[in-house]
N, C-alpha and C positions, 0 to 999 in steps of 0.2 A: 504494500500500500504506500501512499504518498508519505504517511507518517514514518514508516520504516525506512524509506529511501532517504528521507530528509530528516537528519537529526537536528533540525532547523539550523539554517545557515548562520544564525547568530552564535552558534557554538564555536564559530571561528575565532572568537575572542581577538579580533583584529584591533590593532592600536596604532594609528598613524602618528607620525611625528608632528610636533607643533608647526604650524605654518601660518603665513599671513593670510588675511581674507582674500579670496580669489578676485581677480579684477573682472571676471565675467560671471554671470549668474548660473551658468551650466558647465562646471568643470568637466563633466563626463564627455563633453563635446571636444575637449582639447586633448585627445588621446595621443597625438604626436608628441606634445609637450610632456605628458605624463610618462610616455615610453622612454624619452630621454632622461627624465628624472629617475626612473626606475633603474636604468642602466648605470647611471652615475652612482647612485646609492649602493647598488649591488657591488660595483667595483671597489667601493670603499668599505665593504663588509658591514654596512649598517642594516641591511635587510636580512631578516632571518628566514624568510620564505618567499618565493616568487613563482607565479604561474605565468610563463611567457606568453600564453595565449590570451590572458586577460590582464591588460595593463593596469586596471583599477584594483586588482586584488593584491594588496601588499600587506605583509605582516611584519611588524616591528617589535623588538623587545623593549619593554619599558619597566622602570622601577617606580614609577610615579603612581601611588595607590589611589590618587584622586584625579587622574589625568582627564577623565571625561567631564568632570564637573568643576574644573578650575575656573575661578572668577577672573583670571587674567585674560581670558578670551571671551568674545561676545557669545551670547546664547545662539545656538544653532548655526555657528560659524558666521554670524552677522546677517542672516536672512531676516527679512521683515515679516514678523508673525502676524501683523495686522493685515498685510497685503493679501494673505491667503483667502480672506473672507470676501474678497472681490474678484478672485480669479475664476476662470472657467475650469471645469473639472479636469481637463487635460493640460492645463497650463503649468509651466515651470515656476518655481519660487522666484521671488523678487529680492535681489540683494539690497540690503540696507547700506547706510553710509555713516562714516564717523562724524559727519556733520549733523546727524540727527540721532543722538544717543539719549536714552533714558535708563536710569538705574533702578532696578526693582529687586528687593531682597539681596542686595549685594552683587547683582549680575547686571552687565551692560546689555541692553537690547538696542539693536540698530534698526533704523527705519529709513524708508526710501523717500519720505516726505515729511514736512512739518505737520501736515494733516494727520498722517498715521501715528506720528509720535503723540499728538494731542489726544487721539482716540485711546491709545494705550494708557496714557497718563490718567485719563478720566476713569478707566476701569481695567486695570491690568489683568485681573483674573478672567475677564471675558475673552482675552486673546492668548494667554499663555497656553502652549500645547499640553495636552494630557501626558501624564507620566514623564514629566520633565523633559520632553522633546526626545526621549528615547523611542526605539521601535515599539509601537503599541502592541503588536502581536507578541514580541519577545517578553514584555512585561506581563501581559495578561494570560499568556498560554504556555510559556516555556518554564517548566517547574525547576529547571536546573540552575537558574540564576540566583545568586546571592547579592546582597547589597555591596559587599566588597568587590565582587566581579563587575557589577554594574558600574561602579565608580571608576574602575580601571579600564574596562574593555568595551562597555556597551551594555545592551544591544544597540548597535549602531542605527543611525537614521539617515536616510537620503532626503534632503530638503525638498527634492523634486517629486518624492513619492509620498503623497499626503491625502487626507480625507477630512472633509467637514461633515460631522454627523451630530445632529441635534445641537447645532451652533457651538460645537467643540472641535478643536483642531487635533488631529491625530497624525503622527509621522510613522513611517515604516522604513525598514532597511532597503527593501526593493519590492517589486510587484507581487511576488509570490506570498510573502507574509501579509501583504495588504489583502490579497484575495482570500487567504485563509482566515483572516480576521473577520471577514464578512460572511463566512459560511456558518450556518446554524443560528443560534440565539445570540445576536450581537449584544443585546442588553445584558445578558448574563456574563458575556465575555468582558464587557466594560466594567461591570460590577466587580468581577474577579480581579481585573487589572487595578482598580482603585484600592481594593483590599490589599493586594500585594504591595503596591506603591506606598500606601500609608504605613504598612508594616515595615518596609525597607527604611522609610524616612522618619519613623517614630511619630507619625501623625503630622509631620511638617513637610509634606510633599511639595508645597509651593516655594520651598526654600532651596531647592536643588534643580539645576538645569544642565542639560547636555550642551557643552560648548565646543567640544573638539572631536568626539567620536562619530564621524560622518562617513557615509558611503556614497559612491558615485556611479553605480551600475544598476540601472532600474530593471535589467533583464535577468541578471544572474547574481548568485551569492558568492561565497568564498571560493577562490581559485576557479571561477567559472562553473562551479558545481551547482546542480539543481536549479536550472534556469526555468523561465516561464514555459518553454516548450516541454520540458520534463514534467512539470506540474500538470499541464494540459493533457499530456499523454497518460499520466496516472489517473486523472479524472475520467478520461474516456475509457480506460481499462476497467475502472471500478464500475462505471455505468454499464458497460457491456456485461460484466460479471453479474450485476444486479438483475439485468434483463434475463440472463440465463437461469438464474436461481428462481425467478418468478414465472418462468415459461411453463 
């Protein structure tokens, strides 16, 4: 089944190095640049694991126990959390600017306009992503996560893989976790995620945000494993089996 084939891709425990906010809103489109970056770091021995077929799948060693939630970087890599609420469902995220910063609970939020900053300032909790901007499926449905691992490794989120549900913003590592999040009873899944997140953060979930554990391949997970095509093939196989069993 898809659950057996995918030990969900967030088990990758990827941890990218700190980097400046990208100049373009969709780094996954800059694969030539990323490829050169990978080759350079590989030659220096800084990368612990590389899949040559997927330039966005990079694993780094880190000793920083709070890497993902450090306040030295902006929330969600500097993407505008307010802008999501005016995007079309297939639109990419909008990168904020250092010119429009608002601090909430010790974290810097970047915005793409004065208007969006003002909206956030008036009601921050209306716009902050669920589960601290980590992958919503990972928090709500992957039981292997601990708070220590979340702070250091993820579950990562791709700013361009998102969902607005009941006026709340949810982020995902890539398209497969997003699809799985929407299967079955979504309300129960969200309730479970809230329970887990509040347990992790000792009831102070609004005080922690993902700033640096980001992912940039909306089609595939770690090392190009378990892509959207794999998930769709599994779903088709399970549907075929169900038809045979009810024949």
